[in-house]
Backbone as CSV, one residue per row, in Angstrom:
resi,resn,N_x,N_y,N_z,CA_x,CA_y,CA_z,C_x,C_y,C_z
1,MET,-93.015,44.242,3.821,-93.642,42.684,3.127,-93.684,42.045,3.236
2,GLU,-94.980,41.660,3.077,-95.452,40.259,4.179,-94.102,38.858,3.331
3,ARG,-94.007,37.609,4.304,-93.372,36.891,4.626,-94.444,35.637,3.220
4,LYS,-93.067,36.019,2.302,-93.859,34.460,1.286,-92.427,32.822,1.364
5,LEU,-93.047,32.179,1.668,-92.854,30.714,1.970,-92.421,30.232,0.957
6,GLU,-90.817,29.863,1.344,-89.890,28.655,0.413,-89.923,27.529,0.670
7,PRO,-90.245,26.660,0.170,-89.293,25.469,0.028,-89.073,24.838,1.535
8,GLU,-89.615,24.041,2.492,-88.708,23.893,3.352,-87.503,22.889,3.579
9,VAL,-87.765,22.233,2.415,-85.981,20.800,2.385,-85.609,21.554,0.784
10,MET,-84.257,21.866,0.439,-83.254,22.354,-0.406,-83.168,21.039,-0.478
11,ASP,-83.876,20.067,-1.208,-83.138,18.613,-1.624,-83.230,17.948,-2.663
12,THR,-82.445,18.854,-3.534,-81.868,18.895,-4.845,-80.633,18.783,-4.784
13,THR,-80.654,18.028,-5.696,-78.422,17.898,-6.053,-78.273,19.404,-6.784
14,ALA,-78.817,19.833,-7.099,-78.754,21.554,-8.295,-78.287,22.136,-6.755
15,GLU,-79.899,21.862,-6.385,-79.511,23.120,-4.761,-78.738,22.752,-4.279
16,ALA,-78.224,21.450,-3.364,-76.704,21.389,-2.725,-76.027,21.600,-3.062
17,ILE,-75.826,21.471,-3.976,-74.253,22.068,-4.901,-74.214,23.924,-4.898
18,ASP,-75.278,24.182,-5.747,-74.940,25.826,-5.689,-74.935,26.250,-4.319
19,TYR,-76.027,26.228,-3.546,-76.053,26.191,-2.052,-73.933,26.411,-1.738
20,ASP,-74.166,24.900,-1.817,-72.227,24.628,-1.229,-70.846,25.257,-1.636
21,ALA,-71.523,26.495,-3.117,-70.304,26.639,-3.158,-70.873,28.652,-3.678
22,MET,-72.144,28.789,-2.454,-72.114,30.244,-2.067,-71.019,30.309,-1.449
23,GLU,-71.095,32.101,-1.810,-69.983,33.090,-0.305,-70.130,33.542,0.858
24,PHE,-70.179,32.493,1.915,-70.893,31.951,2.997,-69.168,32.349,3.861
25,THR,-68.001,32.766,3.381,-67.410,32.105,4.612,-66.926,33.549,5.423
26,ALA,-67.270,35.009,5.361,-66.894,35.721,6.261,-68.253,35.445,7.213
27,VAL,-69.323,35.406,6.662,-71.003,34.936,7.849,-70.219,33.729,8.808
28,ASN,-70.160,32.963,7.715,-69.500,31.198,8.921,-68.704,31.426,9.601
29,THR,-67.899,32.620,9.208,-66.643,32.539,10.845,-67.613,33.418,11.628
30,ALA,-67.560,34.080,11.571,-68.066,35.127,12.478,-69.768,34.140,13.237
31,PHE,-69.684,33.379,12.723,-70.863,32.051,13.654,-70.481,31.237,14.593
32,MET,-69.083,30.737,13.824,-68.711,30.379,14.645,-68.034,30.815,16.089
33,GLN,-66.928,32.025,15.542,-66.469,32.109,16.337,-67.363,32.916,17.899
34,ARG,-68.377,33.557,17.744,-69.691,33.819,18.305,-70.038,31.959,19.137
35,ALA,-70.002,31.282,18.734,-70.445,29.592,19.255,-69.162,29.304,19.634
36,ILE,-68.074,30.373,19.654,-66.963,29.649,21.036,-67.140,29.692,22.080
37,GLN,-67.654,31.660,21.998,-67.021,32.340,22.336,-68.734,31.948,24.324
38,LEU,-69.387,31.423,22.978,-71.225,31.161,24.256,-70.285,29.847,24.937
39,GLY,-69.719,28.706,24.140,-70.090,27.395,24.681,-68.673,27.293,25.708
40,PRO,-69.220,26.130,26.414,-67.500,25.538,27.415,-66.036,25.250,25.970
41,ILE,-65.418,24.692,27.297,-64.241,24.172,26.137,-65.014,22.336,25.751
42,VAL,-65.380,22.527,26.188,-65.465,20.948,26.574,-67.751,20.833,25.710
43,ALA,-68.117,19.935,24.769,-69.521,19.920,24.540,-70.046,19.044,24.048
44,SER,-71.160,18.908,24.218,-72.076,18.441,23.080,-73.034,19.211,22.370
45,VAL,-73.161,19.183,21.175,-74.019,20.667,20.745,-74.336,20.058,19.203
46,LEU,-75.417,19.595,19.618,-76.604,20.383,17.602,-77.317,21.337,17.309
47,ASP,-75.626,21.572,15.487,-76.365,22.101,14.807,-77.116,21.312,14.266
48,ALA,-78.968,22.188,14.214,-79.609,22.625,13.857,-80.066,22.900,12.475
49,GLY,-80.502,22.001,11.257,-80.027,22.626,10.174,-78.867,22.679,8.891
50,THR,-77.747,22.043,10.049,-76.619,21.883,8.728,-75.928,22.365,7.262
51,GLY,-76.934,21.856,6.566,-76.407,22.513,5.491,-75.752,21.041,5.336
52,THR,-74.667,22.202,4.030,-73.153,21.209,4.632,-72.174,20.928,4.933
53,ALA,-72.104,21.263,6.101,-71.690,21.101,7.298,-70.774,22.112,7.111
54,ARG,-70.898,23.251,6.634,-69.848,24.383,6.608,-69.063,24.964,7.882
55,ILE,-70.271,25.244,8.826,-70.351,26.080,10.361,-69.465,24.807,11.245
56,PRO,-70.153,24.370,11.470,-69.589,22.660,12.127,-68.220,22.295,11.852
57,ILE,-67.935,22.238,10.741,-66.405,21.909,10.467,-65.861,23.084,11.065
58,LEU,-66.172,24.313,10.695,-65.565,25.394,11.479,-64.794,25.646,12.471
59,ILE,-66.702,25.041,13.286,-66.518,24.719,14.916,-64.875,23.802,14.740
60,ALA,-65.177,22.749,14.717,-64.445,21.020,14.978,-62.822,21.701,14.778
61,GLN,-62.462,22.333,13.972,-61.335,22.980,13.728,-60.434,23.683,15.062
62,GLN,-61.550,24.620,15.884,-60.961,25.339,16.591,-61.432,24.412,18.342
63,ARG,-62.637,23.900,18.042,-62.529,23.555,19.153,-62.899,21.818,19.753
64,PRO,-62.123,20.987,19.548,-61.418,19.639,18.945,-62.381,18.618,20.018
65,GLU,-62.039,19.556,21.285,-63.762,18.909,22.214,-64.813,18.403,21.999
66,TRP,-65.247,19.639,21.004,-66.654,19.436,20.867,-67.199,18.362,19.982
67,GLN,-68.531,17.251,20.691,-68.736,16.565,19.993,-70.267,17.491,19.303
68,ILE,-70.504,17.337,18.325,-71.337,18.004,17.377,-72.122,17.041,16.802
69,VAL,-73.381,17.323,16.896,-74.314,16.196,16.235,-75.012,17.717,14.816
70,ALA,-74.782,16.894,13.848,-75.171,18.056,12.824,-76.390,17.597,12.389
71,VAL,-77.993,17.929,11.662,-78.728,16.984,11.419,-79.802,17.905,10.511
72,ASP,-80.059,17.281,9.127,-80.333,17.897,8.240,-81.358,17.927,7.565
73,LEU,-82.735,17.926,7.139,-83.989,17.131,6.303,-83.631,16.918,4.658
74,ALA,-82.818,17.375,4.675,-82.744,17.276,3.284,-80.934,16.193,3.046
75,GLN,-81.587,15.128,2.342,-80.490,14.200,2.009,-79.443,14.606,0.622
76,SER,-79.730,15.423,0.155,-78.959,15.967,-0.914,-78.022,16.919,0.100
77,MET,-78.755,17.162,0.724,-77.356,18.670,1.434,-76.671,17.549,2.274
78,LEU,-77.068,16.529,2.896,-76.247,15.429,3.703,-75.345,15.145,3.146
79,ALA,-74.932,14.560,1.949,-74.024,13.944,1.296,-72.960,14.718,0.446
80,ILE,-72.934,15.923,0.623,-71.728,17.107,0.239,-71.587,17.598,1.717
81,ALA,-72.584,17.044,2.877,-71.857,17.223,4.188,-71.069,16.354,4.779
82,GLU,-70.995,15.190,4.343,-70.059,14.217,4.753,-69.565,14.533,4.181
83,GLU,-69.156,14.615,2.672,-67.621,14.424,1.847,-66.330,15.631,2.687
84,ASN,-67.604,16.769,2.722,-66.962,18.131,3.398,-66.073,17.185,4.905
85,VAL,-67.170,16.612,5.062,-66.469,16.525,6.885,-64.866,15.120,7.025
86,VAL,-64.902,15.080,5.353,-64.107,13.816,5.082,-63.267,14.649,4.948
87,GLU,-63.430,15.124,4.191,-61.892,15.888,3.485,-61.774,16.811,4.054
88,ALA,-62.242,17.483,5.432,-62.044,18.219,6.709,-61.069,17.640,7.664
89,GLY,-61.462,15.922,7.960,-61.326,14.953,8.949,-61.239,15.766,10.155
90,CYS,-63.190,15.094,10.030,-63.692,16.008,11.492,-64.552,14.691,11.716
91,GLN,-64.225,13.774,10.723,-65.542,12.570,11.334,-65.619,11.864,12.871
92,ALA,-64.342,11.899,13.781,-64.195,11.859,15.228,-65.411,13.274,15.800
93,GLN,-65.266,13.921,15.627,-66.119,15.260,16.223,-67.801,15.430,15.999
94,ILE,-68.014,15.004,14.182,-69.197,15.791,13.467,-70.335,13.999,13.127
95,ARG,-71.015,14.171,13.986,-72.382,12.971,13.852,-73.226,14.068,12.835
96,LEU,-73.578,13.410,11.880,-74.380,14.053,10.762,-75.550,12.919,10.341
97,GLU,-76.780,13.498,10.781,-77.765,12.492,10.654,-79.110,13.325,10.259
98,TYR,-79.789,12.529,9.278,-80.962,13.036,8.319,-82.187,13.300,10.070
99,VAL,-82.711,14.121,10.555,-83.375,14.533,11.614,-84.343,15.600,11.129
100,ASP,-85.156,15.648,11.007,-86.340,16.764,10.943,-85.876,17.741,12.551
101,ALA,-85.734,19.051,12.259,-85.653,19.869,13.139,-86.624,20.126,14.206
102,LYS,-87.871,19.531,13.598,-89.229,20.125,14.427,-89.681,19.210,14.961
103,PHE,-88.542,18.112,15.462,-89.960,16.674,15.649,-88.049,15.563,16.332
104,LEU,-86.919,16.620,17.328,-86.173,16.154,17.481,-86.077,14.178,18.219
105,PRO,-84.942,13.543,17.671,-84.984,12.528,17.917,-83.952,12.106,19.918
106,TYR,-84.624,13.149,19.826,-82.926,13.279,21.349,-84.033,13.185,22.819
107,ALA,-82.703,12.562,23.971,-84.021,12.450,25.184,-83.421,14.517,25.492
108,ASP,-84.660,14.326,26.140,-84.509,16.441,26.958,-83.072,16.671,27.387
109,CYS,-82.984,17.196,27.796,-81.804,17.710,27.973,-80.633,17.137,27.274
110,SER,-80.429,16.773,26.190,-79.399,16.380,25.694,-78.241,17.067,25.483
111,PHE,-77.908,18.109,25.151,-76.856,19.002,25.105,-76.236,19.556,25.839
112,ASP,-75.261,20.724,26.102,-74.459,22.205,26.037,-75.539,22.998,25.472
113,GLY,-75.311,22.779,23.908,-75.485,23.735,23.375,-76.642,23.382,22.025
114,VAL,-76.913,24.217,21.489,-78.171,24.080,20.291,-77.814,25.451,19.074
115,ILE,-76.976,25.125,18.024,-77.288,26.445,16.934,-77.836,26.343,15.812
116,ALA,-78.087,27.396,15.233,-78.232,26.936,13.695,-78.548,28.270,13.349
117,ASN,-78.245,28.877,11.719,-77.644,29.339,11.358,-78.639,28.779,9.951
118,SER,-79.503,30.094,10.021,-80.035,29.970,8.760,-81.177,28.975,8.214
119,LEU,-81.934,28.353,9.537,-82.885,27.226,9.599,-84.525,28.171,9.836
120,LEU,-84.174,29.072,10.566,-85.687,29.295,11.224,-86.613,30.021,8.994
121,HIS,-85.605,30.791,8.855,-86.809,31.778,7.489,-87.004,30.118,6.745
122,HIS,-87.220,28.608,6.783,-87.402,28.084,6.201,-88.411,27.084,6.371
123,LEU,-88.510,26.890,7.599,-89.649,27.156,8.905,-91.169,27.316,8.634
124,PRO,-92.107,27.040,7.905,-93.443,27.265,7.666,-94.033,28.332,9.570
125,ASP,-93.583,27.179,10.527,-93.951,27.629,12.096,-92.816,27.500,12.625
126,PRO,-91.772,28.126,13.389,-90.469,27.409,14.304,-91.237,27.730,15.289
127,LEU,-92.077,27.638,15.708,-91.628,27.208,17.414,-91.872,25.927,17.104
128,TYR,-92.084,24.709,16.194,-91.895,23.837,16.438,-90.467,23.450,16.734
129,PHE,-89.518,23.793,16.367,-88.353,23.566,16.484,-88.387,24.248,18.199
130,LEU,-87.851,26.323,17.650,-87.752,26.530,19.298,-88.629,25.827,20.545
131,ARG,-89.491,25.343,20.109,-89.831,24.321,21.707,-88.581,22.728,21.802
132,GLU,-89.199,22.495,20.884,-87.768,21.582,20.513,-86.557,21.968,21.038
133,MET,-85.791,23.040,20.722,-84.378,23.420,21.476,-84.397,23.422,22.701
134,LYS,-85.586,23.856,23.618,-85.744,24.267,24.441,-85.710,22.914,25.342
135,ARG,-86.672,21.588,24.852,-86.426,20.214,25.129,-85.244,20.053,25.316
136,VAL,-84.606,19.941,24.525,-83.167,18.677,24.699,-81.761,19.949,25.112
137,LEU,-82.218,20.737,25.179,-81.015,21.677,26.267,-80.784,21.775,27.196
138,LYS,-79.583,21.380,28.166,-79.714,21.320,28.959,-79.668,22.397,30.368
139,PRO,-79.677,22.125,31.563,-80.134,23.637,32.489,-79.044,24.729,32.072
140,GLY,-78.805,25.362,31.959,-78.018,26.764,31.851,-76.617,26.372,30.896
141,GLY,-77.588,25.530,29.102,-76.640,25.062,28.478,-76.764,27.027,27.216
142,PHE,-76.303,26.726,26.383,-75.855,28.404,25.517,-76.500,27.928,24.234
143,VAL,-77.143,28.666,23.705,-77.786,28.917,22.430,-77.785,30.305,21.329
144,LEU,-77.170,29.481,20.111,-76.894,30.516,19.172,-77.937,30.271,18.104
145,LEU,-79.077,31.178,18.173,-79.668,31.422,16.628,-78.972,32.247,15.626
146,ARG,-79.427,32.476,14.216,-78.888,33.553,13.398,-79.553,33.158,12.193
147,ASP,-79.910,34.275,11.780,-81.310,34.205,10.111,-81.379,35.757,9.625
148,LEU,-81.666,35.235,8.207,-82.110,36.740,7.438,-82.713,37.429,8.435
149,ILE,-83.056,38.379,7.938,-84.033,39.578,7.736,-85.015,39.883,6.989
150,ARG,-86.219,39.627,7.138,-87.246,40.039,6.155,-87.086,41.361,5.677
151,PRO,-87.246,42.408,3.997,-86.779,43.254,3.764,-88.530,43.970,3.752
152,GLU,-88.246,45.808,3.948,-89.315,45.845,5.033,-90.477,46.225,2.753
153,SER,-89.429,46.508,2.166,-90.305,46.261,0.850,-89.759,45.634,-0.519
154,GLU,-90.717,45.276,-1.502,-89.308,44.883,-2.556,-89.022,45.752,-3.346
155,ALA,-88.129,46.846,-3.015,-87.826,48.315,-3.209,-86.338,47.165,-2.973
156,GLN,-86.178,47.334,-1.441,-85.232,46.907,-0.104,-84.920,45.553,-0.754
157,LEU,-85.688,45.021,-1.406,-85.381,43.209,-1.412,-84.567,42.724,-2.684
158,THR,-84.732,44.083,-4.023,-84.406,43.952,-4.620,-82.118,44.782,-4.273
159,GLN,-82.728,45.819,-3.612,-81.755,46.350,-3.799,-80.207,45.470,-2.925
160,TRP,-81.272,44.557,-1.988,-80.240,43.493,-0.743,-79.549,42.738,-1.958
161,VAL,-80.820,41.924,-3.032,-80.491,40.792,-3.596,-79.246,41.251,-4.547
162,SER,-79.095,42.332,-5.014,-77.873,43.287,-6.013,-76.973,43.468,-4.966
163,THR,-76.905,43.988,-4.106,-75.770,43.798,-3.439,-75.162,42.695,-2.905
164,LEU,-75.409,41.999,-2.499,-75.195,40.767,-1.737,-74.440,39.003,-2.782
165,THR,-75.037,40.049,-4.059,-75.124,38.921,-4.967,-74.697,37.905,-5.717
166,GLN,-73.271,39.305,-6.131,-72.417,39.512,-7.279,-71.622,38.159,-7.614
167,GLY,-71.108,38.160,-8.825,-70.412,36.453,-8.892,-71.607,35.606,-8.805
168,TYR,-73.051,35.468,-8.158,-74.294,34.246,-7.947,-74.394,34.381,-9.421
169,SER,-75.470,32.226,-9.759,-75.480,32.546,-10.684,-76.942,32.824,-10.648
170,ASP,-77.669,32.308,-11.770,-79.657,32.910,-11.414,-79.433,32.009,-10.715
171,HIS,-79.579,30.695,-10.358,-80.174,30.130,-9.805,-80.152,30.024,-8.141
172,GLN,-78.729,30.676,-7.670,-78.035,30.991,-6.576,-78.693,32.148,-6.540
173,ILE,-78.868,33.202,-7.041,-79.432,34.633,-6.994,-80.676,34.200,-6.352
174,GLN,-81.420,33.402,-6.605,-82.825,32.797,-6.941,-83.371,32.382,-5.514
175,LEU,-82.845,31.835,-5.476,-82.084,31.165,-3.678,-82.424,31.905,-2.585
176,PHE,-81.256,33.007,-3.521,-80.942,34.136,-1.571,-81.826,34.759,-1.720
177,ARG,-82.827,35.473,-2.824,-84.014,36.202,-2.597,-85.020,35.222,-2.859
178,ASP,-85.164,33.858,-2.663,-85.900,33.702,-1.696,-86.154,33.161,-1.221
179,SER,-84.923,33.134,0.175,-84.758,32.846,1.577,-85.081,34.325,2.001
180,LEU,-84.368,35.762,1.450,-85.043,36.887,1.917,-86.672,36.786,2.321
181,GLN,-87.260,36.469,1.506,-89.128,36.660,1.174,-89.132,35.609,2.207
182,ALA,-88.797,34.851,2.470,-89.136,34.324,3.547,-88.521,34.549,5.313
183,ALA,-87.655,34.579,5.147,-87.094,35.088,6.435,-88.207,36.251,7.237
184,PHE,-87.766,36.277,8.894,-88.635,36.955,9.792,-88.088,38.337,10.409
185,THR,-89.563,39.495,10.744,-88.786,40.253,10.933,-87.765,40.167,12.419
186,LEU,-87.436,40.747,13.224,-86.743,41.045,14.903,-88.660,41.046,15.493
187,ARG,-89.442,41.543,15.423,-90.666,41.387,16.003,-91.493,40.173,15.696
188,GLU,-91.296,39.384,14.591,-92.357,38.286,14.304,-90.960,37.444,15.265
189,ILE,-89.411,36.990,15.726,-89.142,36.158,16.399,-89.145,36.657,17.578
190,GLU,-89.308,37.964,18.438,-89.151,38.018,19.660,-90.560,37.700,19.155
191,ALA,-91.876,37.368,19.491,-93.180,37.209,19.978,-93.120,35.816,19.600
192,PHE,-92.212,34.630,18.476,-91.568,33.452,18.731,-91.301,32.892,20.247
193,LEU,-90.265,33.858,20.613,-89.489,33.784,21.324,-90.334,33.730,23.343
194,LYS,-90.603,35.386,22.936,-92.014,34.939,24.397,-93.111,33.854,24.555
195,LYS,-93.126,33.018,23.706,-94.338,31.278,23.672,-93.107,30.927,24.283
196,ILE,-91.942,30.474,24.310,-91.030,29.637,24.442,-90.883,29.584,25.712
197,ASP,-90.225,31.103,25.961,-89.864,31.008,27.473,-88.328,30.697,28.420
198,ILE,-87.921,30.747,28.008,-85.776,30.501,28.074,-85.191,31.428,29.471
199,PRO,-85.278,31.495,29.588,-84.937,32.523,30.455,-83.158,32.815,29.549
200,ARG,-82.963,34.870,30.271,-81.429,35.101,29.558,-81.622,35.217,28.095
201,LEU,-82.989,34.593,26.899,-82.596,34.835,25.094,-82.740,36.076,25.279
202,HIS,-81.126,36.450,24.526,-80.483,37.797,24.122,-81.674,37.373,22.663
203,LEU,-82.073,38.646,21.927,-82.454,39.016,20.768,-81.640,39.990,20.247
204,TYR,-81.081,40.492,18.762,-81.071,41.418,18.544,-80.261,41.731,17.185
205,GLN,-80.669,42.925,16.851,-80.026,43.079,15.102,-78.395,42.944,15.225
206,SER,-77.970,41.902,14.431,-76.582,41.610,14.180,-75.740,42.324,13.552
207,SER,-76.500,42.654,12.136,-75.800,43.418,10.845,-77.313,44.170,10.304
208,GLU,-76.922,44.307,8.823,-77.622,44.882,8.587,-79.351,44.688,7.752
209,TYR,-78.510,42.978,7.861,-79.938,41.764,6.990,-79.707,40.513,8.066
210,HIS,-78.790,40.157,9.214,-79.119,39.481,9.795,-79.859,39.563,11.107
211,TRP,-80.121,39.106,12.002,-80.563,38.973,13.591,-80.252,37.338,14.406
212,THR,-79.548,37.679,15.544,-79.329,37.048,16.259,-80.205,36.832,17.563
213,VAL,-80.194,35.421,18.326,-80.890,34.993,19.267,-79.298,34.411,19.838
214,GLU,-78.754,34.234,20.874,-77.744,33.838,22.122,-78.328,33.820,23.901
215,LYS,-77.368,33.395,23.868,-77.587,32.944,25.522,-76.418,32.057,25.771
């Protein structure tokens, strides 16, 4: 199935509310657990495409020594993220910023780790972000990227949507369908990684529906 782009920025209040209400607890928790396994006890971390900040909140609750800069290009997402961070009492650990992940305003070698969950499928060309990730990452820093895999056919797309969106509203189902159509295959991600040439990056399929890159 060919890739079909979706809007890069989900920046309406309705989209942000529906996205925040979608049930990603298990996926987010698994991502959090892997991130803290990869990173040191004390770290400065960039979370690119943070959305409503659910993942940095989970991380901050397990790794209070981490300082997390959580960025997004959707003001509506960041507004809900701020409410979530305050409600969780994580203001001292999480700094929310309105930033384009393709053009990061941070100095070279700024972060001990860079993480991004479900960011790349929003980007027309992920190379811009991946090159920026390489630039701001400290030597020896850790990486954790995870995203959806694009289905091979319309039939598989329909099956996955039906399986994974039980209880979702029509709008939430459409958001998820659009994300799957905009996602990349493992082969496509592998080609991007070869172009940025970061040593010891490991790409693998982490579930039936997801790929993961880590270092």
